[in-house]
C-alpha positions in Angstrom: 0.2 -0.3 0.0 2.5 2.5 1.0 4.7 1.6 -2.4 1.6 2.3 -4.7 1.1 5.8 -3.0 4.8 6.9 -3.1 4.2 5.8 -7.2 0.6 7.4 -8.1 0.3 10.0 -4.9 -0.8 12.5 -7.8 -3.4 10.3 -8.6 -4.3 9.9 -5.1 -4.7 13.3 -4.0 -6.6 14.2 -7.2 -9.0 11.4 -6.3 -9.4 12.7 -2.6 -9.9 16.5 -4.4 -12.8 15.2 -6.6 -14.1 13.5 -4.0 -14.0 16.6 -1.5 -15.6 18.2 -4.5 -18.4 15.7 -5.1 -19.2 15.2 -1.6 -18.1 17.5 0.5 -20.2 20.6 -0.9 -24.1 20.9 -0.9 -24.9 21.2 -4.3 -24.3 18.1 -5.1 -25.9 16.4 -2.3 -29.0 18.5 -3.4 -28.4 17.2 -7.2 -28.2 13.7 -5.9 -31.3 14.3 -3.3 -33.7 16.1 -6.3 -32.6 13.2 -8.5 -34.1 10.5 -5.5 -36.9 12.7 -5.7 -37.6 13.6 -9.0 -37.5 9.3 -9.6 -40.3 8.8 -6.9 -42.4 11.7 -8.2 -42.3 9.8 -11.7 -43.5 6.6 -10.9 -46.1 8.7 -8.8 -46.9 9.9 -11.3 -47.0 6.6 -13.7 -49.6 5.7 -11.2 -52.1 8.4 -11.3 -52.2 8.2 -14.8 -52.8 4.3 -14.4 -56.0 5.5 -12.1 -57.1 7.7 -14.3 -57.0 5.7 -17.4 -59.4 3.1 -15.2 -61.6 6.0 -14.4 -62.0 7.5 -17.5 -62.6 3.9 -18.8 -65.3 3.3 -16.1 -66.6 6.7 -16.9 -67.2 5.9 -20.7 -69.0 2.3 -19.9 -71.2 4.0 -17.4 -72.4 6.7 -20.3 -72.5 4.2 -22.4 -74.2 1.5 -21.2 -77.4 1.3 -18.9 -76.8 -2.1 -16.9 -73.1 -0.7 -15.6 -74.8 2.6 -14.5 -77.3 0.3 -12.9 -75.1 -2.2 -11.6 -72.9 0.8 -10.0 -76.2 2.5 -8.7 -77.3 -0.8 -6.8 -73.7 -1.1 -5.4 -74.2 2.1 -3.6 -77.2 1.3 -2.2 -79.8 2.6 -4.9 -83.4 0.4 -5.1 -85.9 1.5 -8.0 -89.2 2.8 -6.6 -91.7 0.3 -6.1 -88.8 -2.5 -4.9 -88.6 -3.6 -1.1 -85.5 -3.7 0.5 -84.9 -6.8 2.7 -82.2 -6.7 5.4 -80.7 -9.2 7.6 -78.9 -9.8 10.2 -75.6 -11.7 9.6 -74.9 -15.2 11.0 -73.6 -15.3 14.7 -71.1 -17.3 15.4 
C-alpha cells in the first residue's frame, strides 16, 4: 500500500480532491437528493396516470351502458321505485 502511494501520490491526491469536491459541497448532495425525488415523483405520476385511465374507462362504460349504470347504482345502495329492500342480520358465530 505504501509503495503504491509513493508511486502514484498525484493520482491519490486528485482522487481525494475530487471526492472532496463532489461529496463535500451542498450542491452535489442537493443534486442527488433532487434526482431521488424526481424518480419517486415519476413513479407517482405513472401510477396516477394509470388510475386516471381506469377511471376514464369506467366513466365511459357508465355513460354508454344502462346496465353498467344500474349495477353501480345498486352497489352504492339505490333501489328502484316500488322495490322492497330486505335486510338480514349477519349470522352469529
